[in-house]
N, C-alpha and C positions, 0 to 999 in steps of 0.2 A: 504493500500500500504506499502510495506517494503523499507527503504532506506538503503544504505551502510553509514557506518560512514564518509567516505570521503565526500560523498553528504550532509550530515547533517551538517558538519562543517561550511559551508558558511551560512546556515540557522541560526544555533544557535549562530555563534560568535558575531552577532551583537544584539542578544537578551538580553545579560547582558554586564554591564560594567565589567572592570577587575576582581573587588573584589565580582560581584554578584548583582549589583543594576540592575533592570530591565531597559531596555530602549524601546524594542518594542516587539511585540510578535514574536514567531518562530514557524517554522514548527516543528511538532511533529511526530515521527516514531509509528509505530503500536507496542504499548509496551502491556504488561500484565495489566490486571484490578488491582485495588489498593487493598491490603490486609489490612484489619482493625483490625484483632486480633493480639496485640503486644505481641507475647510471642517468646521466643527464638526457639522454635519447629516450629511456623508458620514462622519465618524470615529464617529459615533453608530451608524450603519448598519453600519459595518465591525466594531464592537463586538457588535452582535447577530448578525452572520454568523460572527464568529471563536467564537462560543459553541460550535457544532456541533463545531468542531475540537477545542476544549478538552475538552468532554464525551467525545468520541471518545478522547482521549488520557489519560482516567483522573481528569479534575478535576469535583467534583460541581457540581451546579446551584447549591447554597448557597455554595460556595467562590467560584464565579464572580460571583455576583451581590453579595458582600460586598467582592471584590476591586475591582469595577467601579463601586461605588457612589459617586457624584459625579466619576467620572474624566472629565477632559474634554482635548480636544486642546491639547498645551502648546506654544505657539508659541516659547517660551524654547529648548524641547528641540531644534526644527528649526532655530532660528537657530543655536545651539551646534554642531549637527551639519554646518551648512554653512560656518561660519567657517573660514576659512582663515588658517594662522598669517602673519603679516606678514613674519616674518624667521625665519631659522635661527639659534639661537645657537651660538657656539662652544663646544667642550667645557669651557673653563675659565670661561667665565661661566656656564654650567649647573651646574658643580661649585660655583663660588662661592655660587650661590643653594641648591643642594641642602644642601650643609654649612656653611652660613652659621654664626656663632658663636651665633646665638639658637638655631637648631635643634640645635646641638650641646649647648648648656646645657639645653635642654628635654628632650633625650634622656637626658643624664645625670641629671637630675631623675626622668624617668621610670622610669630603672633602680632609682632608690634607692626610690622610692614602692611599686614592683612587683616589688620584688626577690624576694620569697618566691613569688610566682606564675611569674616569669619563670625562678627555680632550678628548679622543678617542672616546667616546659614543657622547658626544655634536658635535664633527667635523663631525662623520658620519650621526647622525640622526637629528641636527639641533634642538635639545631639550636643553633648559638651564639647566646646571649642578644643580643649586640651586632647581629647580623645582623637578627634578628625587630624589634628595637626601631627600627632603622634603616629597615626597610620600613615599620614603622607611622609613623615621623616624615615620609618621603616621602609615603605615600598620604594621610594624614589630619592631619599635624601634631599627631600623638600624640593622636588623638581630638577635636581641636577644630574640623575641617573634614570631616566625614564625607559631606557633600552634604546640600541640602534640597529635593530634588525626589522625589516619590513614585514609586517604581520601577515599579509596574503602569503609572502613567500615562506615565512616559518611555518605557518598553518599547513599550507600544502605540502611542504617537505614532510612533516609529521604524519600527515594524512598518506603520503605516498609511500614512506620509509617502512611503515607497518606496527611498529612497538605500540605506539599511540595513536593508530589510525582512525580510530572511532571518535575519540576526542578532535582529533585534527580536523575531520570532515564535519563534525558539527559545528565546531567554531569557526571553520571556513565559511560555511555558509551564512553564518550570523555576520561576519567580517564583511562579506559580499553585500548583505543587507544594509548594513551601516554606510557604506559607500554608496549604495544606490540611494539612500535617503538624503545624501549630500551633507552629513556631518563631519566628513572628512575626505580628503583626496587619498587615492592609494599611496602616493609617494610620502604623504605625510602620516600615514598610518603605521607609525613605529612602535616597538614595543621590545619586548623580550622574547628569547627562543621559544618559549611556551605559549606566546600569545597574549599575554599580560600587558595592557597598554595605559599610558597616560602618567599623570601624576601619582596616583592612588592604584595603578596596575589592576584595571578591569579587563578580565576576558571578555570576549564578544557576547556571550550570552548573558553575563551579569551586566554588561553595559545595556544591552537592548531591554532589559528589564528594570533597570534603576538609575540609569544615566539621566541627568538633569540639564535643561538649557537654562541655567541661573541667570545668565546676562541677558536673556531675552532676545539674542540676535537670530533664533531660528536654527541654531547648530548646537548639539551637545559637545563642544569641543573640551574633552579632557585631556588635550595634549598642548594647549596654548602655552608656550613658555613664560609669556608675560603676565598671563592672568589666569590662575588656577582655580576661579570661582566655580565653573562647570564641574571640575572634578572633585572638589571639596564638598560641594552640595550633593553630588552623586554619592558620594562616600557616606554623608550625613544622611542621605534617604535610603540608602541600603541598610544602614544600621537601624534607622527608625522603622523600617519595614519589618524587622526582624524582633522588635520590641524593646528598643532602648529606653530606660527610665532615666529621665533628664535628673541630674544632682545626685543619682546614687553611684557610688564608687564601684569600680571593678572589684576591689576587695580591699580588705584591711589586715594589717599584720596583727596577730593574737599571740597570747599566752596560753598554753595548755597545761592543766593541773596535772600533778603528780598522779600517777594511776588511770590516766586518761584512756578510754578503751580506743583504741587507733583503728578497731574496725569501723569506728563512726568517721574517720578521716578518709571519706570517699566523696568524689563529686556526685554520686548517686545518692547520698544521705544527705538530706537536707531539712534544717530545723529553722524556728524562729529564734529571734535575738533572746527572749526570754527563756527558751529551751537550753540553747548554749550556755548561758549564764547560770542556769540551774545546774549544768553539768559542770560547772567550773571553769569554762572558757572566759577569758579576761581580754581587755585590751592590753597592748604592751605598757601601758603606764597602770594596768591594775584596775581600770575601771570596769563596768559592766558592758556588757555589749551593745552597741548602738543599734536601734532599730532602723535598719535600711531595707529590711524584707527578710525573707528567708534565705539563708546561706549554707554553703557546705564548707567543711574543713578540707584545706587543700596543703598537702606536704609535699613540694615539688623535689625536695633533697631527702624525703624521709624524716624520722624523728629527730635526727641529729641537727636539721637545718630549721630556717625560719617557718613559720606556721601561719596560714591566711585563712580567714573567712571570705570566700568570695560569692558575688551576688549573681543576680540575672544578667547585669551587663557582662560579666566575665564570660559567660555562654554567647552573648549575642556576638561578641567580639570573636569568637571562634566560628561564627558562620562567615567571617570575613577570611580567616584562615584557621582550618580545624587542628589548631595546636595547641596546648596547655602553655608551651614557652611562647609561643606568639601573643597570647592572650595577656600572659604576664608582662612582656615586654612593651606592649602598647599601654597597658595599664600605668605600668611604673614609668616608662618615658614620659606619659601625659602629666602624671603627678610630679616628676622632676621639671618639666616645662613651666608648671604651674607653681614652682616654689619648693616642692618637697625634696626630702633627702634619701639617703640609703636606708635599708631595712634595719631595725635594731640588733636583730639576732645575726650573727656571721654565718656565713655558709661553710659546709664541712670540706673546706678545700683540699685538707691533707697536708702532709708535712711537706714543706718547701715550696707549697704553691704561693703564687703572688695575687694579693688584692690588686683592684684597679689601679691604685695610686702608686704601688709598686712598679707594675707594668708600665706606666707613663714615665716613672724614673728611669727604667731600664731603657727605653727609647731617647730620653733626654740625655743619658750618660753615653750611648751609642753614638748619637747625633755630635756630642761633646768631642769624641774621641775620633771623629773622622768618618765614621760610618753612616751614611746618609739614608735612614730610614723615613723620612719625611716626617709629617706631622706627628707629634708624640701624642696619641690619642688612646693609648693602652690596647689597641686592636695589634694582636701578634701574628700578623699576616705573612706572606712569603719573604718581603724586603726585610722585616724585622729578624726573621729566622736567618736568612742569609746572613745577616749583619752579626748576629749571635756566633754564628758558626764561623765567620771570618775571624771575629775577635778570641773566640777559644782556640782558633789555630795559630794565631799570633801569640798567645799565651802558653802555648804549649800543654793545654789541658784536655782532658778527655771531649771530644767532639759530640756534643748533643743537640745542639741547636735548640734548646730549651730555655726558657724563661722562667728561672726558679730564685731562690734565696740565694743559692750558692753562686749564681751568674750575677745576682744585685751586689752582693758582698764583694765579688773579684772586681767588678767595674768601680764600685767604691774606692776600694783600696788603690787600684791602678790610677784613678784619676783625681784623686784627693789633693 
């Protein structure tokens, strides 16, 4: 059975979060079979064959030709799709990066620069400014990294390559619909290798369902580098549609009593503030639990780390990206942008592990020693690791490339 693109919108929009995290299965149109041969000639054949499917789903011949003009098989997309993460970061390392001083500073500057737009968006959609800005910061570093890959080329490559063929074809049809509507030209439709677009990285199905024309110019332009209004309003609309509660925190840090039943520390176990207070849960200052609605007790690092009571808005953020760490990062970054600080209880980093301020100190000392690692932002990336290795080699110590207390002590000793 063949569906029109308009009929597909409702079915597909709820299938993925805004930036591509699957939420539930979606109805799929009758699409061409997957092509396994990954050659340029095979890809061009696939484009010609996919034309019939696009036209059957409401895409005009003119739109199809415009969208695929100059499109080639993108090997970079294939490589990024197949790339497996070499390691999994601990929650504290992820939060160090996600809520780094630089990102907080830039977030505060963004709030000041766009305060009028943000005030209007918060008033219209009822979504707190700090959360919208935090998502903006995590998704594209406030518009500085929106992606440099043509979306039609990326999605067509994924559809043809095979591993994510269903996703690629679904999103490609939606991307063509967006172009046909006149929101964006094919050349300006840029984003990530996986099809996420604009300031806040909407995939096409989410865009179709939630994107807003906040400026009133007739286009839902989430890409405009000078004016992020449509993108920020679209994000606020997305959160609103999934039940955002204005003024409710994503979560608060709490203290658990001795003898607490850790079976109750589950995102599936929710209780009122009165009930948690009755069970001995307190704020970090020892007060009774504030009544922001029902909450769950969340221990992202187990019983040895900070404890949190998380509310409905935590789960709403997860609709944007279905990961607990992401929801925490958005909430924590937003709180910092609004003037908040670090959590009261330390993370169980383990012997020799560095806190964020120590990571920054390592980078500052490496820069001082002549190893150019760039901004001292606390993010231990490839440049910092290479510099550490070079420094360790110069000192005749075991080569680990690891930023830890031993390295920090050695740097301070040599550069004092």
